[in-house]
Each structure stands twice: as C-alpha cells, then as structure tokens.
C-alpha positions in Angstrom: 102.0 58.9 203.2 100.2 56.0 205.0 96.4 55.9 204.7 95.8 55.9 208.5 97.8 59.2 208.7 95.6 60.7 205.9 92.5 59.6 207.8 93.8 61.1 211.0 94.6 64.5 209.4 91.4 64.7 207.4 89.3 63.6 210.4 90.8 66.2 212.7 90.3 68.9 210.0 86.7 67.9 209.7 86.1 68.0 213.4 87.7 71.5 213.6 85.6 72.7 210.7 82.4 71.4 212.3 83.1 73.8 215.2 83.7 76.9 213.0 80.9 79.4 213.2 79.9 79.3 209.5 76.2 79.9 210.2 76.7 83.2 211.9 79.1 84.4 209.2 76.9 83.4 206.4 73.8 84.9 208.0 75.6 88.2 208.6 76.8 88.3 205.0 73.4 87.3 203.5 71.6 89.9 205.7 73.9 92.6 204.5 73.2 91.7 200.9 69.5 91.6 201.5 69.1 87.8 200.9 67.8 87.0 204.4 65.0 89.5 205.4 63.4 87.9 208.4 64.4 86.2 211.6 62.5 83.1 210.6 64.6 82.7 207.4 67.8 83.3 209.4 66.8 80.6 211.9 65.9 78.1 209.2 69.2 78.8 207.5 71.1 78.4 210.8 69.5 75.0 211.4 70.5 73.8 208.0 74.1 74.9 208.4 74.2 73.3 211.9 72.8 70.1 210.5 75.5 70.0 207.9 78.2 70.8 210.5 77.0 68.0 212.7 77.3 65.5 209.8 80.8 66.8 209.0 81.9 66.4 212.6 80.5 62.9 212.8 82.4 61.9 209.7 85.5 63.3 211.2 85.0 61.3 214.4 84.4 58.2 212.3 87.7 58.7 210.5 89.7 59.4 213.6 87.9 56.9 215.9 89.3 53.7 214.6 92.9 54.9 214.8 92.2 56.4 218.2 90.9 53.1 219.6 93.9 51.2 218.1 96.4 53.7 219.7 94.5 53.6 223.0 94.8 49.8 223.1 98.5 50.0 222.2 99.6 53.0 224.4 96.8 53.3 226.9 94.0 55.8 227.2 96.0 58.4 229.1 98.7 58.6 226.4 96.4 58.4 223.4 95.9 62.2 222.9 99.7 62.8 223.0 100.3 59.9 220.5 97.6 61.2 218.1 99.0 64.7 218.3 102.5 63.4 217.5 101.1 61.3 214.6 99.2 64.3 213.3 102.3 66.6 213.2 105.2 64.3 212.7 103.9 61.1 211.2 104.4 57.5 212.2 108.2 57.9 212.9 107.6 60.2 215.9 105.1 57.9 217.6 
C-alpha cells in the first residue's frame, strides 16, 4: 500500500476521532464510578480531553493536507473531495 494512501486513511481517521464526544462519555463514566465529584473537576477534565482532541485533529489535517493540495492542483478544487473519497475507499487505481 502506498505511503500517501496510508497517510490519507490515518489522517481521516484522526480527524473523525477528534470529533467523537470522548469527554462527555468519560465524564459520565467517571461520575458514575465516583471519580469525578464536582463540576470543577469535570470541567477541567473536559478541557484536557478537548485539548488532546484538538491536537489529534490537527495531526490528521497535517497528514491529509499535503495530499489534498496535490490533488487540488491536479484535479481542481471542486473535484478534490470526490478524488480523496475515491482514494480513501478504492486506492490509487480508482482515482
């Protein structure tokens, strides 16, 4: 598998994971187990998780960005999302 295809798939996976509501899920679980007792501790925990998710999303954008710019120059900006989607699912032979 070509390295640019791996970067595309990992980058998109990281971007999707950065939008998943991990903070609320973890806070609910920790509150049910008695680990988070106050609203202040839940807010601090939420900010830490959000900070980590922002970094993960930026890494994903960095991984996908170079390939997206290359495809945009080759196929045009309007066709770039379709080309990236085809690369993601079918590989370089489909694009």
